[in-house]
Structures are given as C-alpha cells and as structure tokens.
MARPA-64604 format. One line per field, with one value per residue (C-alpha): x, y, z; residue number from 1. Coordinates in steps of 0.2 Angstrom, whole numbers, plus 5000, padded with zeros to 4 digits. Each point is the difference from the previous one (the first is absolute). Layout:
N
u <- X  ...
v <- Y  ...
w <- Z  ...
pos <- NUM  ...
end
This chain:
187
u <- 5679  4990  5009  4996  4992  4989  4995  4995  4990  4991  4996  4994  4989  4993  4996  4991  4990  4995  4994  4991  4991  4996  4993  4990  4992  4995  4996  4997  5008  4993  5009  5017  5012  5019  5003  4991  5010  5016  4996  4997  5017  5009  5004  4993  4988  5013  5012  4988  5001  5018  4992  4984  4999  4982  4983  4998  5017  4996  4983  5008  5012  4985  4990  5015  5003  4981  5000  5016  4994  4984  5010  5011  4984  4992  5016  4999  4982  4996  4981  4987  4994  5018  5002  4983  5004  5018  4993  4987  5012  5012  4985  4994  5018  5001  4984  5007  5013  4987  4988  5015  5003  4983  4989  4996  5013  5011  4995  5013  5012  5005  5010  5016  4999  5011  4987  4988  5014  5000  4981  5001  5010  4985  4989  5013  4998  4981  5002  5012  4986  4988  5014  4990  4987  5003  4994  5012  4987  4987  5014  5003  4981  4998  5015  4994  4982  5009  5010  4985  4989  5014  5005  4982  4996  5016  4998  4982  5006  5015  4990  4987  4986  4994  4998  4983  4994  5000  5012  5018  5010  5012  4985  4996  5018  5001  4984  5007  5016  4991  4988  5016  5009  4986  5001  5019  5001  5014  4993
v <- 6130  4984  4984  4987  4989  5014  5003  4982  5000  5015  4992  4984  5010  5010  4984  4993  5015  5000  4982  5005  5014  4988  4987  5014  5005  4982  4991  5014  5003  4986  4988  5008  4986  5003  4982  5003  5017  4991  4987  5013  5008  4984  4996  4990  5007  5000  5009  5015  5003  5006  5015  5002  4992  4997  5005  5016  5006  4998  5008  5014  5003  4999  5013  5012  4998  5004  5015  5006  4999  5009  5014  5002  5001  5014  5009  5014  5003  5018  5001  4989  4994  4995  4990  4991  4996  4995  4987  4994  4998  4990  4989  4996  4996  4987  4996  4985  5011  5013  4987  4992  5016  5007  4984  4988  4999  4985  4989  4998  5013  5016  5012  5008  5018  5005  4995  5013  5013  4997  5001  5017  5007  4997  5009  5014  5004  5001  5011  5012  5001  5006  5012  5015  4996  5012  4987  4985  4989  5004  4996  4983  4997  5004  4990  4985  5002  5001  4985  4989  5005  4998  4983  4995  5003  4992  4984  4997  5003  4988  4987  5000  5006  5012  4986  4999  5017  5008  5015  5004  4999  5014  5012  4996  5003  5016  5006  4996  5009  5014  5002  5000  5012  5013  5001  5002  5012  4990  4995
w <- 5606  4999  4999  4987  5014  5005  4982  4998  5016  4995  4983  5008  5012  4985  4991  5015  5002  4982  5001  5016  4991  4986  5012  5009  4983  4995  5016  5013  5017  5009  4988  5002  5001  5003  4994  4983  4998  5004  4987  4987  5005  4998  5018  5015  5012  5014  4989  4998  5019  4997  4991  5010  5017  4999  4991  5010  4995  4982  5002  5009  4986  4987  5011  5001  4981  4997  5011  4993  4982  5005  5009  4985  4989  5010  5005  4987  5001  5006  4999  5008  4983  4995  5015  4997  4982  5004  5012  4988  4986  5012  5006  4982  4994  5013  5009  5009  5009  5004  5008  5009  5010  5000  5000  5013  5014  5001  5014  5013  4992  5008  4989  5008  5005  4985  4988  5007  4998  4981  5000  5010  4985  4989  5013  5001  4982  5002  5015  4990  4987  5014  5007  4995  5014  5014  5014  5000  5009  4986  4987  5008  5000  4982  4995  5009  4993  4983  5003  5005  4986  4987  5007  5002  4982  4994  5011  4994  4982  5001  5010  4986  5010  4986  4987  4993  5007  4983  5004  4997  5016  4993  5000  5018  5005  4991  5008  5017  4997  4992  5016  5011  4989  5000  5019  5000  4984  4993  4983
pos <- 1  2  3  4  5  6  7  8  9  10  11  12  13  14  15  16  17  18  19  20  21  22  23  24  25  26  27  28  29  30  31  32  33  34  35  36  37  38  39  40  41  42  43  44  45  46  47  48  49  50  51  52  53  54  55  56  57  58  59  60  61  62  63  64  65  66  67  68  69  70  71  72  73  74  75  76  77  78  79  80  81  82  83  84  85  86  87  88  89  90  91  92  93  94  95  96  97  98  99  100  101  102  103  104  105  106  107  108  109  110  111  112  113  114  115  116  117  118  119  120  121  122  123  124  125  126  127  128  129  130  131  132  133  134  135  136  137  138  139  140  141  142  143  144  145  146  147  148  149  150  151  152  153  154  155  156  157  158  159  160  161  162  163  164  165  166  167  168  169  170  171  172  173  174  175  176  177  178  179  180  181  182  183  184  185  186  187
end
C-alpha cells in the first residue's frame, strides 16, 4: 500500500509533467525550462530536482508516458487498418505528444532502453496484425513499410506541411492505409 508521502510525491510528479506538457505545447521542446515549470507548480527550481534529478529525467518520463499512451491506444487493434486509425486518432488528439516522440530528435538526449521496450509493444500489435503472413521476414518488412508510411503521412499532416495544398490529409491517410490493406487482405 502506498504511503501518504508516496501519494503526495506521485501527485507532485504528475503536476510537474502536466506543466511540462503545457510548456511543450506552447513554447516547444527547445524552450523547456525546469525553472518555469517549478514556478508554475509553486516551488523553486532546486526543489523540483527532488522530483526529477534533471531535464533528461523529466524528458524520459514524458517519453515513457507518451509511448505507454500510444501502446494502450493500439493494444486492442486486430487488423492493420485498426492499428492505423488508432495511431491517427491518438496523434490527432494530442499532436504535441505525437511530435514529441516521433518528431525531431532531442539534441543530446538518449532515451534509456526501457522506453524502446514500450515502443516495441506498439510494433508487436502491428506484427500480430500481419501474423497471417507465412514468412516472418516478409511480415516484418510489411510491418515496417506500414509503419513508415503511416507515420510519414501523420508527421507531415501534424507539422502542417499539407496546408494550402487543397486536399484533405485524412483522405491521403485513408488511401495509404487502403493501399497497405489491399496487400495484406486485412480490410
């Protein structure tokens, strides 16, 4: 059972992360400031370090949370199309979180190995969707192809690169998913 001190610590960490997400959404990753977050939470900068020893520790927690959220969103998907639309729905619901984990790498930051274990759960769902493929190497190739095409369209859409082109990004996404689905027969 969690003690009241542990509950309080967990609450404060959650509040710090909430303010970090807000800051990321408004000012971007390059302007992430632990002192500004501490001020919003009502503590001094040095006090924040009792909860997160440094910027990278906070970033790691945010990365883990983002991957966990996406892994949970796709977990029940059975078909390739379901995986694609679960990813898109998750990305559109919180574009900043999506771009945080799939956008430009953070200079000088190296995620710990356990964060990739969470992202592996997402790929495992996709590989399960391709499980009917008799050749595992082919299934992996198709899953990675799917992954890059879906994330390519989503990344361009969320970064605003389709603005002014006169077409609906949702239709492009649907066409990409459809072309991938025809090949795997999982419509």
